[in-house]
mmCIF file as gemmi writes it, N, C-alpha and C atoms, coordinates in Angstrom:
data_model
loop_
_atom_site.group_PDB
_atom_site.id
_atom_site.type_symbol
_atom_site.label_atom_id
_atom_site.label_alt_id
_atom_site.label_comp_id
_atom_site.label_asym_id
_atom_site.label_entity_id
_atom_site.label_seq_id
_atom_site.pdbx_PDB_ins_code
_atom_site.Cartn_x
_atom_site.Cartn_y
_atom_site.Cartn_z
_atom_site.occupancy
_atom_site.B_iso_or_equiv
_atom_site.pdbx_formal_charge
_atom_site.auth_seq_id
_atom_site.auth_asym_id
_atom_site.pdbx_PDB_model_num
ATOM 1 N N . MET Axp A 1 ? -6.17 175.008 -37.077 1 0 ? 1 A 1
ATOM 2 C CA . MET Axp A 1 ? -5.135 174.227 -37.484 1 0 ? 1 A 1
ATOM 3 C C . MET Axp A 1 ? -5.263 173.511 -38.813 1 0 ? 1 A 1
ATOM 4 N N . ASN Axp A 2 ? -4.531 173.633 -39.701 1 0 ? 2 A 1
ATOM 5 C CA . ASN Axp A 2 ? -4.581 172.908 -40.965 1 0 ? 2 A 1
ATOM 6 C C . ASN Axp A 2 ? -3.802 171.695 -40.991 1 0 ? 2 A 1
ATOM 7 N N . LYS Axp A 3 ? -4.515 170.59 -40.879 1 0 ? 3 A 1
ATOM 8 C CA . LYS Axp A 3 ? -3.784 169.321 -41.033 1 0 ? 3 A 1
ATOM 9 C C . LYS Axp A 3 ? -4.004 168.671 -42.411 1 0 ? 3 A 1
ATOM 10 N N . ARG Axp A 4 ? -2.884 168.276 -42.99 1 0 ? 4 A 1
ATOM 11 C CA . ARG Axp A 4 ? -2.779 167.686 -44.291 1 0 ? 4 A 1
ATOM 12 C C . ARG Axp A 4 ? -2.756 166.215 -44.197 1 0 ? 4 A 1
ATOM 13 N N . MET Axp A 5 ? -3.612 165.49 -44.92 1 0 ? 5 A 1
ATOM 14 C CA . MET Axp A 5 ? -3.567 164.056 -44.837 1 0 ? 5 A 1
ATOM 15 C C . MET Axp A 5 ? -2.603 163.651 -45.941 1 0 ? 5 A 1
ATOM 16 N N . ALA Axp A 6 ? -1.922 162.637 -45.609 1 0 ? 6 A 1
ATOM 17 C CA . ALA Axp A 6 ? -1.035 162.072 -46.666 1 0 ? 6 A 1
ATOM 18 C C . ALA Axp A 6 ? -2.008 160.996 -47.445 1 0 ? 6 A 1
ATOM 19 N N . ILE Axp A 7 ? -2.002 161.177 -48.717 1 0 ? 7 A 1
ATOM 20 C CA . ILE Axp A 7 ? -2.759 160.176 -49.638 1 0 ? 7 A 1
ATOM 21 C C . ILE Axp A 7 ? -1.902 159.412 -50.276 1 0 ? 7 A 1
ATOM 22 N N . PRO Axp A 8 ? -1.962 158.143 -49.857 1 0 ? 8 A 1
ATOM 23 C CA . PRO Axp A 8 ? -0.954 157.094 -50.558 1 0 ? 8 A 1
ATOM 24 C C . PRO Axp A 8 ? -1.229 156.978 -52.092 1 0 ? 8 A 1
ATOM 25 N N . ILE Axp A 9 ? -0.211 156.803 -52.886 1 0 ? 9 A 1
ATOM 26 C CA . ILE Axp A 9 ? -0.351 156.618 -54.395 1 0 ? 9 A 1
ATOM 27 C C . ILE Axp A 9 ? 0.014 155.238 -54.568 1 0 ? 9 A 1
ATOM 28 N N . VAL Axp A 10 ? -0.89 154.534 -55.129 1 0 ? 10 A 1
ATOM 29 C CA . VAL Axp A 10 ? -0.839 153.095 -55.439 1 0 ? 10 A 1
ATOM 30 C C . VAL Axp A 10 ? -0.6 152.905 -56.729 1 0 ? 10 A 1
ATOM 31 N N . PHE Axp A 11 ? 0.638 152.424 -57.319 1 0 ? 11 A 1
ATOM 32 C CA . PHE Axp A 11 ? 0.624 152.081 -58.589 1 0 ? 11 A 1
ATOM 33 C C . PHE Axp A 11 ? 0.397 150.655 -58.771 1 0 ? 11 A 1
ATOM 34 N N . GLU Axp A 12 ? -0.518 150.249 -59.685 1 0 ? 12 A 1
ATOM 35 C CA . GLU Axp A 12 ? -0.934 148.862 -59.98 1 0 ? 12 A 1
ATOM 36 C C . GLU Axp A 12 ? -0.267 148.492 -61.309 1 0 ? 12 A 1
ATOM 37 N N . GLU Axp A 13 ? 0.288 147.35 -61.146 1 0 ? 13 A 1
ATOM 38 C CA . GLU Axp A 13 ? 1.003 146.746 -62.529 1 0 ? 13 A 1
ATOM 39 C C . GLU Axp A 13 ? -0.204 146.459 -63.41 1 0 ? 13 A 1
ATOM 40 N N . PRO Axp A 14 ? -0.045 146.707 -64.639 1 0 ? 14 A 1
ATOM 41 C CA . PRO Axp A 14 ? -1.145 146.321 -65.597 1 0 ? 14 A 1
ATOM 42 C C . PRO Axp A 14 ? -1.174 144.696 -65.689 1 0 ? 14 A 1
ATOM 43 N N . LYS Axp A 15 ? -2.405 144.437 -65.647 1 0 ? 15 A 1
ATOM 44 C CA . LYS Axp A 15 ? -2.622 142.862 -65.943 1 0 ? 15 A 1
ATOM 45 C C . LYS Axp A 15 ? -2.167 142.49 -67.095 1 0 ? 15 A 1
ATOM 46 N N . ARG Axp A 16 ? -1.367 141.51 -67.084 1 0 ? 16 A 1
ATOM 47 C CA . ARG Axp A 16 ? -0.859 140.692 -68.35 1 0 ? 16 A 1
ATOM 48 C C . ARG Axp A 16 ? -1.89 139.634 -68.809 1 0 ? 16 A 1
ATOM 49 N N . ARG Axp A 17 ? -2.14 139.603 -70.008 1 0 ? 17 A 1
ATOM 50 C CA . ARG Axp A 17 ? -2.831 138.632 -70.549 1 0 ? 17 A 1
ATOM 51 C C . ARG Axp A 17 ? -2.118 137.318 -70.671 1 0 ? 17 A 1
ATOM 52 N N . LYS Axp A 18 ? -2.75 136.255 -70.456 1 0 ? 18 A 1
ATOM 53 C CA . LYS Axp A 18 ? -1.981 134.904 -70.551 1 0 ? 18 A 1
ATOM 54 C C . LYS Axp A 18 ? -1.894 134.719 -71.985 1 0 ? 18 A 1
ATOM 55 N N . ARG Axp A 19 ? -0.724 134.295 -72.353 1 0 ? 19 A 1
ATOM 56 C CA . ARG Axp A 19 ? -0.492 133.945 -73.748 1 0 ? 19 A 1
ATOM 57 C C . ARG Axp A 19 ? -1.207 132.479 -74.199 1 0 ? 19 A 1
ATOM 58 N N . VAL Axp A 20 ? -2.07 132.505 -75.065 1 0 ? 20 A 1
ATOM 59 C CA . VAL Axp A 20 ? -2.815 131.296 -75.438 1 0 ? 20 A 1
ATOM 60 C C . VAL Axp A 20 ? -2.068 130.471 -76.338 1 0 ? 20 A 1
ATOM 61 N N . PRO Axp A 21 ? -1.776 129.091 -75.992 1 0 ? 21 A 1
ATOM 62 C CA . PRO Axp A 21 ? -0.949 128.143 -76.61 1 0 ? 21 A 1
ATOM 63 C C . PRO Axp A 21 ? -1.609 127.986 -77.996 1 0 ? 21 A 1
ATOM 64 N N . SER Axp A 22 ? -0.769 127.658 -79.06 1 0 ? 22 A 1
ATOM 65 C CA . SER Axp A 22 ? -1.265 127.573 -80.311 1 0 ? 22 A 1
ATOM 66 C C . SER Axp A 22 ? -2.123 126.475 -80.437 1 0 ? 22 A 1
ATOM 67 N N . TYR Axp A 23 ? -2.124 125.245 -79.626 1 0 ? 23 A 1
ATOM 68 C CA . TYR Axp A 23 ? -2.973 124.148 -79.849 1 0 ? 23 A 1
ATOM 69 C C . TYR Axp A 23 ? -4.295 124.511 -79.46 1 0 ? 23 A 1
ATOM 70 N N . LEU Axp A 24 ? -4.671 125.738 -78.914 1 0 ? 24 A 1
ATOM 71 C CA . LEU Axp A 24 ? -5.959 126.197 -78.588 1 0 ? 24 A 1
ATOM 72 C C . LEU Axp A 24 ? -6.55 127.077 -79.589 1 0 ? 24 A 1
ATOM 73 N N . VAL Axp A 25 ? -5.86 127.305 -80.643 1 0 ? 25 A 1
ATOM 74 C CA . VAL Axp A 25 ? -6.255 128.026 -81.916 1 0 ? 25 A 1
ATOM 75 C C . VAL Axp A 25 ? -7.039 127.334 -82.696 1 0 ? 25 A 1
ATOM 76 N N . TYR Axp A 26 ? -8.207 127.399 -83.06 1 0 ? 26 A 1
ATOM 77 C CA . TYR Axp A 26 ? -8.969 126.499 -84.037 1 0 ? 26 A 1
ATOM 78 C C . TYR Axp A 26 ? -8.511 126.889 -85.393 1 0 ? 26 A 1
ATOM 79 N N . GLU Axp A 27 ? -8.71 128.175 -85.656 1 0 ? 27 A 1
ATOM 80 C CA . GLU Axp A 27 ? -8.299 128.665 -87.038 1 0 ? 27 A 1
ATOM 81 C C . GLU Axp A 27 ? -7.921 130.207 -86.997 1 0 ? 27 A 1
ATOM 82 N N . THR Axp A 28 ? -7.314 130.606 -87.983 1 0 ? 28 A 1
ATOM 83 C CA . THR Axp A 28 ? -6.964 132.105 -87.999 1 0 ? 28 A 1
ATOM 84 C C . THR Axp A 28 ? -7.724 132.783 -89.175 1 0 ? 28 A 1
ATOM 85 N N . LEU Axp A 29 ? -8.413 133.832 -88.825 1 0 ? 29 A 1
ATOM 86 C CA . LEU Axp A 29 ? -9.146 134.568 -89.726 1 0 ? 29 A 1
ATOM 87 C C . LEU Axp A 29 ? -8.782 135.938 -89.852 1 0 ? 29 A 1
ATOM 88 N N . ASN Axp A 30 ? -8.436 136.38 -90.877 1 0 ? 30 A 1
ATOM 89 C CA . ASN Axp A 30 ? -7.872 137.733 -91.053 1 0 ? 30 A 1
ATOM 90 C C . ASN Axp A 30 ? -6.907 138.271 -90.18 1 0 ? 30 A 1
ATOM 91 N N . GLY Axp A 31 ? -5.968 137.239 -89.777 1 0 ? 31 A 1
ATOM 92 C CA . GLY Axp A 31 ? -4.854 137.645 -88.959 1 0 ? 31 A 1
ATOM 93 C C . GLY Axp A 31 ? -5.271 137.523 -87.437 1 0 ? 31 A 1
ATOM 94 N N . LYS Axp A 32 ? -6.519 136.988 -87.045 1 0 ? 32 A 1
ATOM 95 C CA . LYS Axp A 32 ? -6.801 137.03 -85.667 1 0 ? 32 A 1
ATOM 96 C C . LYS Axp A 32 ? -7.242 135.585 -85.323 1 0 ? 32 A 1
ATOM 97 N N . PRO Axp A 33 ? -6.65 135.135 -84.269 1 0 ? 33 A 1
ATOM 98 C CA . PRO Axp A 33 ? -6.932 133.752 -83.818 1 0 ? 33 A 1
ATOM 99 C C . PRO Axp A 33 ? -8.349 133.523 -83.514 1 0 ? 33 A 1
ATOM 100 N N . LEU Axp A 34 ? -8.933 132.494 -83.873 1 0 ? 34 A 1
ATOM 101 C CA . LEU Axp A 34 ? -10.138 131.925 -83.318 1 0 ? 34 A 1
ATOM 102 C C . LEU Axp A 34 ? -9.924 130.789 -82.516 1 0 ? 34 A 1
ATOM 103 N N . TYR Axp A 35 ? -10.238 130.944 -81.118 1 0 ? 35 A 1
ATOM 104 C CA . TYR Axp A 35 ? -10.067 129.873 -80.158 1 0 ? 35 A 1
ATOM 105 C C . TYR Axp A 35 ? -11.056 128.89 -80.04 1 0 ? 35 A 1
ATOM 106 N N . TYR Axp A 36 ? -10.682 127.644 -79.584 1 0 ? 36 A 1
ATOM 107 C CA . TYR Axp A 36 ? -11.677 126.655 -79.301 1 0 ? 36 A 1
ATOM 108 C C . TYR Axp A 36 ? -12.591 127.13 -78.206 1 0 ? 36 A 1
ATOM 109 N N . LYS Axp A 37 ? -13.915 126.799 -78.466 1 0 ? 37 A 1
ATOM 110 C CA . LYS Axp A 37 ? -14.853 127.049 -77.358 1 0 ? 37 A 1
ATOM 111 C C . LYS Axp A 37 ? -14.477 126.343 -76.08 1 0 ? 37 A 1
ATOM 112 N N . GLY Axp A 38 ? -14.248 127.108 -74.94 1 0 ? 38 A 1
ATOM 113 C CA . GLY Axp A 38 ? -13.946 126.539 -73.721 1 0 ? 38 A 1
ATOM 114 C C . GLY Axp A 38 ? -12.434 126.674 -73.361 1 0 ? 38 A 1
ATOM 115 N N . TYR Axp A 39 ? -11.787 127.531 -74.238 1 0 ? 39 A 1
ATOM 116 C CA . TYR Axp A 39 ? -10.221 127.538 -74.181 1 0 ? 39 A 1
ATOM 117 C C . TYR Axp A 39 ? -9.745 128.224 -72.723 1 0 ? 39 A 1
ATOM 118 N N . LYS Axp A 40 ? -10.791 129.139 -72.179 1 0 ? 40 A 1
ATOM 119 C CA . LYS Axp A 40 ? -10.434 129.686 -71.041 1 0 ? 40 A 1
ATOM 120 C C . LYS Axp A 40 ? -10.441 128.6 -69.896 1 0 ? 40 A 1
ATOM 121 N N . ASP Axp A 41 ? -11.189 127.647 -69.825 1 0 ? 41 A 1
ATOM 122 C CA . ASP Axp A 41 ? -11.384 126.549 -68.984 1 0 ? 41 A 1
ATOM 123 C C . ASP Axp A 41 ? -10.038 125.688 -68.95 1 0 ? 41 A 1
ATOM 124 N N . VAL Axp A 42 ? -9.479 125.543 -70.163 1 0 ? 42 A 1
ATOM 125 C CA . VAL Axp A 42 ? -8.133 125.018 -70.319 1 0 ? 42 A 1
ATOM 126 C C . VAL Axp A 42 ? -7.069 125.713 -69.603 1 0 ? 42 A 1
ATOM 127 N N . LEU Axp A 43 ? -7.102 126.959 -69.777 1 0 ? 43 A 1
ATOM 128 C CA . LEU Axp A 43 ? -6.112 127.895 -69.241 1 0 ? 43 A 1
ATOM 129 C C . LEU Axp A 43 ? -6.19 128.026 -67.759 1 0 ? 43 A 1
ATOM 130 N N . SER Axp A 44 ? -7.414 127.863 -67.172 1 0 ? 44 A 1
ATOM 131 C CA . SER Axp A 44 ? -7.578 127.775 -65.803 1 0 ? 44 A 1
ATOM 132 C C . SER Axp A 44 ? -7.421 126.479 -65.12 1 0 ? 44 A 1
ATOM 133 N N . GLY Axp A 45 ? -7.299 125.394 -65.891 1 0 ? 45 A 1
ATOM 134 C CA . GLY Axp A 45 ? -6.971 124.043 -65.335 1 0 ? 45 A 1
ATOM 135 C C . GLY Axp A 45 ? -8.305 123.326 -65.185 1 0 ? 45 A 1
ATOM 136 N N . LYS Axp A 46 ? -9.471 123.781 -65.543 1 0 ? 46 A 1
ATOM 137 C CA . LYS Axp A 46 ? -10.782 123.183 -65.297 1 0 ? 46 A 1
ATOM 138 C C . LYS Axp A 46 ? -10.956 122.04 -66.423 1 0 ? 46 A 1
ATOM 139 N N . LYS Axp A 47 ? -10.535 122 -67.456 1 0 ? 47 A 1
ATOM 140 C CA . LYS Axp A 47 ? -10.65 121.034 -68.508 1 0 ? 47 A 1
ATOM 141 C C . LYS Axp A 47 ? -9.365 120.871 -69.177 1 0 ? 47 A 1
ATOM 142 N N . THR Axp A 48 ? -9.167 119.658 -69.827 1 0 ? 48 A 1
ATOM 143 C CA . THR Axp A 48 ? -8.022 119.465 -70.631 1 0 ? 48 A 1
ATOM 144 C C . THR Axp A 48 ? -8.179 119.822 -72.012 1 0 ? 48 A 1
ATOM 145 N N . ALA Axp A 49 ? -7.173 120.053 -72.797 1 0 ? 49 A 1
ATOM 146 C CA . ALA Axp A 49 ? -7.269 120.431 -74.138 1 0 ? 49 A 1
ATOM 147 C C . ALA Axp A 49 ? -8.192 119.384 -75.078 1 0 ? 49 A 1
ATOM 148 N N . ALA Axp A 50 ? -7.854 118.252 -74.681 1 0 ? 50 A 1
ATOM 149 C CA . ALA Axp A 50 ? -8.605 117.127 -75.387 1 0 ? 50 A 1
ATOM 150 C C . ALA Axp A 50 ? -10.074 117.086 -75.165 1 0 ? 50 A 1
ATOM 151 N N . GLU Axp A 51 ? -10.461 117.626 -73.975 1 0 ? 51 A 1
ATOM 152 C CA . GLU Axp A 51 ? -11.989 117.736 -73.679 1 0 ? 51 A 1
ATOM 153 C C . GLU Axp A 51 ? -12.673 118.717 -74.57 1 0 ? 51 A 1
ATOM 154 N N . ILE Axp A 52 ? -11.917 119.835 -74.989 1 0 ? 52 A 1
ATOM 155 C CA . ILE Axp A 52 ? -12.67 120.91 -75.733 1 0 ? 52 A 1
ATOM 156 C C . ILE Axp A 52 ? -12.469 120.658 -77.08 1 0 ? 52 A 1
ATOM 157 N N . MET Axp A 53 ? -11.526 119.95 -77.594 1 0 ? 53 A 1
ATOM 158 C CA . MET Axp A 53 ? -11.315 119.898 -79.047 1 0 ? 53 A 1
ATOM 159 C C . MET Axp A 53 ? -12.102 118.978 -79.941 1 0 ? 53 A 1
ATOM 160 N N . GLY Axp A 54 ? -12.798 117.978 -79.118 1 0 ? 54 A 1
ATOM 161 C CA . GLY Axp A 54 ? -13.797 117.195 -79.765 1 0 ? 54 A 1
ATOM 162 C C . GLY Axp A 54 ? -13.494 115.996 -80.534 1 0 ? 54 A 1
ATOM 163 N N . SER Axp A 55 ? -12.501 116.103 -81.613 1 0 ? 55 A 1
ATOM 164 C CA . SER Axp A 55 ? -12.371 114.839 -82.45 1 0 ? 55 A 1
ATOM 165 C C . SER Axp A 55 ? -11.597 113.894 -81.673 1 0 ? 55 A 1
ATOM 166 N N . SER Axp A 56 ? -12.093 112.774 -81.625 1 0 ? 56 A 1
ATOM 167 C CA . SER Axp A 56 ? -11.304 111.628 -81.141 1 0 ? 56 A 1
ATOM 168 C C . SER Axp A 56 ? -11.004 110.497 -82.121 1 0 ? 56 A 1
ATOM 169 N N . SER Axp A 57 ? -10.301 109.525 -81.874 1 0 ? 57 A 1
ATOM 170 C CA . SER Axp A 57 ? -9.81 108.433 -82.851 1 0 ? 57 A 1
ATOM 171 C C . SER Axp A 57 ? -11.188 107.692 -83.146 1 0 ? 57 A 1
ATOM 172 N N . LEU Axp A 58 ? -11.995 107.453 -82.242 1 0 ? 58 A 1
ATOM 173 C CA . LEU Axp A 58 ? -13.392 106.855 -82.609 1 0 ? 58 A 1
ATOM 174 C C . LEU Axp A 58 ? -14.154 107.74 -83.54 1 0 ? 58 A 1
ATOM 175 N N . GLN Axp A 59 ? -14.252 108.875 -83.276 1 0 ? 59 A 1
ATOM 176 C CA . GLN Axp A 59 ? -14.974 110.01 -84.205 1 0 ? 59 A 1
ATOM 177 C C . GLN Axp A 59 ? -14.272 109.936 -85.629 1 0 ? 59 A 1
ATOM 178 N N . ALA Axp A 60 ? -13.039 110.06 -85.747 1 0 ? 60 A 1
ATOM 179 C CA . ALA Axp A 60 ? -12.471 110.049 -86.859 1 0 ? 60 A 1
ATOM 180 C C . ALA Axp A 60 ? -12.63 108.642 -87.717 1 0 ? 60 A 1
ATOM 181 N N . ALA Axp A 61 ? -12.612 107.562 -87.061 1 0 ? 61 A 1
ATOM 182 C CA . ALA Axp A 61 ? -12.845 106.325 -87.701 1 0 ? 61 A 1
ATOM 183 C C . ALA Axp A 61 ? -14.376 106.17 -88.187 1 0 ? 61 A 1
ATOM 184 N N . ILE Axp A 62 ? -15.297 106.783 -87.527 1 0 ? 62 A 1
ATOM 185 C CA . ILE Axp A 62 ? -16.754 106.717 -87.787 1 0 ? 62 A 1
ATOM 186 C C . ILE Axp A 62 ? -17.059 107.627 -89.093 1 0 ? 62 A 1
ATOM 187 N N . VAL Axp A 63 ? -16.358 108.795 -88.987 1 0 ? 63 A 1
ATOM 188 C CA . VAL Axp A 63 ? -16.508 109.761 -90.081 1 0 ? 63 A 1
ATOM 189 C C . VAL Axp A 63 ? -15.98 109.087 -91.457 1 0 ? 63 A 1
ATOM 190 N N . THR Axp A 64 ? -14.735 108.543 -91.348 1 0 ? 64 A 1
ATOM 191 C CA . THR Axp A 64 ? -14.126 107.88 -92.37 1 0 ? 64 A 1
ATOM 192 C C . THR Axp A 64 ? -15.03 106.767 -92.951 1 0 ? 64 A 1
ATOM 193 N N . ALA Axp A 65 ? -15.697 105.912 -92.235 1 0 ? 65 A 1
ATOM 194 C CA . ALA Axp A 65 ? -16.579 104.882 -92.66 1 0 ? 65 A 1
ATOM 195 C C . ALA Axp A 65 ? -17.727 105.394 -93.334 1 0 ? 65 A 1
ATOM 196 N N . ILE Axp A 66 ? -18.294 106.456 -92.756 1 0 ? 66 A 1
ATOM 197 C CA . ILE Axp A 66 ? -19.497 107.1 -93.499 1 0 ? 66 A 1
ATOM 198 C C . ILE Axp A 66 ? -19.161 107.757 -94.664 1 0 ? 66 A 1
ATOM 199 N N . VAL Axp A 67 ? -17.993 108.475 -94.817 1 0 ? 67 A 1
ATOM 200 C CA . VAL Axp A 67 ? -17.587 109.086 -96.065 1 0 ? 67 A 1
ATOM 201 C C . VAL Axp A 67 ? -17.199 107.851 -97.112 1 0 ? 67 A 1
ATOM 202 N N . MET Axp A 68 ? -16.63 106.925 -96.904 1 0 ? 68 A 1
ATOM 203 C CA . MET Axp A 68 ? -16.28 105.88 -97.803 1 0 ? 68 A 1
ATOM 204 C C . MET Axp A 68 ? -17.665 105.193 -98.044 1 0 ? 68 A 1
ATOM 205 N N . PHE Axp A 69 ? -18.603 104.984 -97.204 1 0 ? 69 A 1
ATOM 206 C CA . PHE Axp A 69 ? -19.842 104.324 -97.734 1 0 ? 69 A 1
ATOM 207 C C . PHE Axp A 69 ? -20.552 105.227 -98.711 1 0 ? 69 A 1
ATOM 208 N N . ILE Axp A 70 ? -20.604 106.618 -98.309 1 0 ? 70 A 1
ATOM 209 C CA . ILE Axp A 70 ? -21.368 107.499 -99.186 1 0 ? 70 A 1
ATOM 210 C C . ILE Axp A 70 ? -20.7 107.625 -100.633 1 0 ? 70 A 1
ATOM 211 N N . GLY Axp A 71 ? -19.306 107.58 -100.669 1 0 ? 71 A 1
ATOM 212 C CA . GLY Axp A 71 ? -18.532 107.708 -101.869 1 0 ? 71 A 1
ATOM 213 C C . GLY Axp A 71 ? -18.825 106.45 -102.76 1 0 ? 71 A 1
ATOM 214 N N . ARG Axp A 72 ? -19.096 105.326 -102.196 1 0 ? 72 A 1
ATOM 215 C CA . ARG Axp A 72 ? -19.395 104.249 -102.973 1 0 ? 72 A 1
ATOM 216 C C . ARG Axp A 72 ? -20.75 104.172 -103.572 1 0 ? 72 A 1
ATOM 217 N N . THR Axp A 73 ? -21.692 104.774 -102.952 1 0 ? 73 A 1
ATOM 218 C CA . THR Axp A 73 ? -22.988 104.513 -103.179 1 0 ? 73 A 1
ATOM 219 C C . THR Axp A 73 ? -23.572 105.788 -103.932 1 0 ? 73 A 1
ATOM 220 N N . ILE Axp A 74 ? -22.978 106.808 -104.09 1 0 ? 74 A 1
ATOM 221 C CA . ILE Axp A 74 ? -23.799 108.103 -104.764 1 0 ? 74 A 1
ATOM 222 C C . ILE Axp A 74 ? -23.159 108.104 -106.209 1 0 ? 74 A 1
ATOM 223 N N . ASN Axp A 75 ? -23.625 108.953 -106.953 1 0 ? 75 A 1
ATOM 224 C CA . ASN Axp A 75 ? -23.125 109.225 -108.392 1 0 ? 75 A 1
ATOM 225 C C . ASN Axp A 75 ? -22.046 110.247 -108.13 1 0 ? 75 A 1
ATOM 226 N N . ARG Axp A 76 ? -20.819 109.704 -108.233 1 0 ? 76 A 1
ATOM 227 C CA . ARG Axp A 76 ? -19.531 110.691 -108.026 1 0 ? 76 A 1
ATOM 228 C C . ARG Axp A 76 ? -19.497 111.576 -109.202 1 0 ? 76 A 1
ATOM 229 N N . LYS Axp A 77 ? -19.964 111.425 -110.302 1 0 ? 77 A 1
ATOM 230 C CA . LYS Axp A 77 ? -19.915 112.4 -111.456 1 0 ? 77 A 1
ATOM 231 C C . LYS Axp A 77 ? -20.862 113.628 -111.088 1 0 ? 77 A 1
ATOM 232 N N . ARG Axp A 78 ? -21.704 113.443 -110.196 1 0 ? 78 A 1
ATOM 233 C CA . ARG Axp A 78 ? -22.805 114.642 -109.955 1 0 ? 78 A 1
ATOM 234 C C . ARG Axp A 78 ? -22.487 115.26 -108.608 1 0 ? 78 A 1
ATOM 235 N N . TYR Axp A 79 ? -22.054 114.418 -107.575 1 0 ? 79 A 1
ATOM 236 C CA . TYR Axp A 79 ? -21.85 114.897 -106.25 1 0 ? 79 A 1
ATOM 237 C C . TYR Axp A 79 ? -20.22 114.72 -105.865 1 0 ? 79 A 1
ATOM 238 N N . LEU Axp A 80 ? -19.997 115.618 -104.869 1 0 ? 80 A 1
ATOM 239 C CA . LEU Axp A 80 ? -18.652 115.471 -104.317 1 0 ? 80 A 1
ATOM 240 C C . LEU Axp A 80 ? -18.842 115.188 -102.816 1 0 ? 80 A 1
ATOM 241 N N . VAL Axp A 81 ? -17.967 114.337 -102.29 1 0 ? 81 A 1
ATOM 242 C CA . VAL Axp A 81 ? -18.073 113.986 -100.818 1 0 ? 81 A 1
ATOM 243 C C . VAL Axp A 81 ? -16.92 114.665 -100.169 1 0 ? 81 A 1
ATOM 244 N N . PHE Axp A 82 ? -17.212 115.53 -99.104 1 0 ? 82 A 1
ATOM 245 C CA . PHE Axp A 82 ? -16.178 116.125 -98.461 1 0 ? 82 A 1
ATOM 246 C C . PHE Axp A 82 ? -15.952 115.521 -96.912 1 0 ? 82 A 1
ATOM 247 N N . GLN Axp A 83 ? -14.657 115.404 -96.519 1 0 ? 83 A 1
ATOM 248 C CA . GLN Axp A 83 ? -14.416 115.024 -95.112 1 0 ? 83 A 1
ATOM 249 C C . GLN Axp A 83 ? -13.986 116.138 -94.405 1 0 ? 83 A 1
ATOM 250 N N . MET Axp A 84 ? -13.888 117.382 -94.991 1 0 ? 84 A 1
ATOM 251 C CA . MET Axp A 84 ? -13.498 118.542 -94.1 1 0 ? 84 A 1
ATOM 252 C C . MET Axp A 84 ? -14.473 119.509 -94.21 1 0 ? 84 A 1
ATOM 253 N N . ASN Axp A 85 ? -14.16 120.693 -93.548 1 0 ? 85 A 1
ATOM 254 C CA . ASN Axp A 85 ? -15.109 121.721 -93.332 1 0 ? 85 A 1
ATOM 255 C C . ASN Axp A 85 ? -15.234 122.407 -94.6 1 0 ? 85 A 1
ATOM 256 N N . PRO Axp A 86 ? -16.463 122.538 -95.353 1 0 ? 86 A 1
ATOM 257 C CA . PRO Axp A 86 ? -16.456 123.401 -96.595 1 0 ? 86 A 1
ATOM 258 C C . PRO Axp A 86 ? -16.18 124.939 -96.448 1 0 ? 86 A 1
ATOM 259 N N . ALA Axp A 87 ? -16.618 125.377 -95.088 1 0 ? 87 A 1
ATOM 260 C CA . ALA Axp A 87 ? -16.269 126.909 -95.006 1 0 ? 87 A 1
ATOM 261 C C . ALA Axp A 87 ? -14.72 127.017 -95.007 1 0 ? 87 A 1
ATOM 262 N N . PHE Axp A 88 ? -13.843 125.912 -94.53 1 0 ? 88 A 1
ATOM 263 C CA . PHE Axp A 88 ? -12.48 126.212 -94.96 1 0 ? 88 A 1
ATOM 264 C C . PHE Axp A 88 ? -12.086 126.33 -96.351 1 0 ? 88 A 1
ATOM 265 N N . MET Axp A 89 ? -12.726 125.418 -97.171 1 0 ? 89 A 1
ATOM 266 C CA . MET Axp A 89 ? -12.522 125.45 -98.591 1 0 ? 89 A 1
ATOM 267 C C . MET Axp A 89 ? -12.828 126.735 -99.2 1 0 ? 89 A 1
ATOM 268 N N . SER Axp A 90 ? -13.859 127.263 -98.776 1 0 ? 90 A 1
ATOM 269 C CA . SER Axp A 90 ? -14.211 128.723 -99.3 1 0 ? 90 A 1
ATOM 270 C C . SER Axp A 90 ? -13.244 129.809 -98.888 1 0 ? 90 A 1
ATOM 271 N N . ILE Axp A 91 ? -12.569 129.68 -97.977 1 0 ? 91 A 1
ATOM 272 C CA . ILE Axp A 91 ? -11.601 130.476 -97.521 1 0 ? 91 A 1
ATOM 273 C C . ILE Axp A 91 ? -10.35 130.438 -98.402 1 0 ? 91 A 1
ATOM 274 N N . MET Axp A 92 ? -10.242 129.309 -98.934 1 0 ? 92 A 1
ATOM 275 C CA . MET Axp A 92 ? -9.145 128.704 -99.726 1 0 ? 92 A 1
ATOM 276 C C . MET Axp A 92 ? -9.228 129.176 -101.288 1 0 ? 92 A 1
ATOM 277 N N . GLY Axp A 93 ? -10.53 129.705 -101.487 1 0 ? 93 A 1
ATOM 278 C CA . GLY Axp A 93 ? -10.871 130.257 -102.797 1 0 ? 93 A 1
ATOM 279 C C . GLY Axp A 93 ? -11.795 129.441 -103.601 1 0 ? 93 A 1
ATOM 280 N N . VAL Axp A 94 ? -12.138 128.131 -103.063 1 0 ? 94 A 1
ATOM 281 C CA . VAL Axp A 94 ? -12.94 127.213 -103.827 1 0 ? 94 A 1
ATOM 282 C C . VAL Axp A 94 ? -14.426 127.606 -103.598 1 0 ? 94 A 1
ATOM 283 N N . THR Axp A 95 ? -15.027 127.775 -104.702 1 0 ? 95 A 1
ATOM 284 C CA . THR Axp A 95 ? -16.562 128.327 -104.428 1 0 ? 95 A 1
ATOM 285 C C . THR Axp A 95 ? -17.476 127.145 -104.91 1 0 ? 95 A 1
ATOM 286 N N . PHE Axp A 96 ? -18.616 127.05 -104.334 1 0 ? 96 A 1
ATOM 287 C CA . PHE Axp A 96 ? -19.563 126.049 -104.816 1 0 ? 96 A 1
ATOM 288 C C . PHE Axp A 96 ? -20.986 126.616 -105.236 1 0 ? 96 A 1
ATOM 289 N N . ARG Axp A 97 ? -21.435 125.941 -106.006 1 0 ? 97 A 1
ATOM 290 C CA . ARG Axp A 97 ? -22.799 126.28 -106.53 1 0 ? 97 A 1
ATOM 291 C C . ARG Axp A 97 ? -23.825 125.391 -106.006 1 0 ? 97 A 1
ATOM 292 N N . THR Axp A 98 ? -24.864 125.979 -105.451 1 0 ? 98 A 1
ATOM 293 C CA . THR Axp A 98 ? -25.873 124.932 -104.72 1 0 ? 98 A 1
ATOM 294 C C . THR Axp A 98 ? -27.168 125.162 -105.786 1 0 ? 98 A 1
ATOM 295 N N . THR Axp A 99 ? -27.747 123.994 -106.05 1 0 ? 99 A 1
ATOM 296 C CA . THR Axp A 99 ? -28.888 123.997 -106.882 1 0 ? 99 A 1
ATOM 297 C C . THR Axp A 99 ? -29.863 123.033 -106.367 1 0 ? 99 A 1
C-alpha cells in the first residue's frame, strides 16, 4: 500500500529591518549611513541615545575652555586650532600639510 504523506508548506514572511532613526546616524559616507557605536542597544531598549552619543554639556564646556586657552597661548600665525573633527574637514575638501 502506497501512503502519501502530506508535507506542509510554510511560508515565512521575510524579516524586515528596523528603520534606524536619523539621530543614530553619526555621519554619511559615500551615501551610506555610519551609525553610532551601540545603536543596536538603543534600538533594543538596553541603552538610551544619550548614552551612546558621548558629548555632554560638561564635555562641550571643557573642550571649549581648552581650545580657548590653546588659542590664546600658541602662535596663531603658524598653527590652527580646531574644535571639530579634522577628518570631516578633509571630506569637505580642505587638505592639510603635516611637517
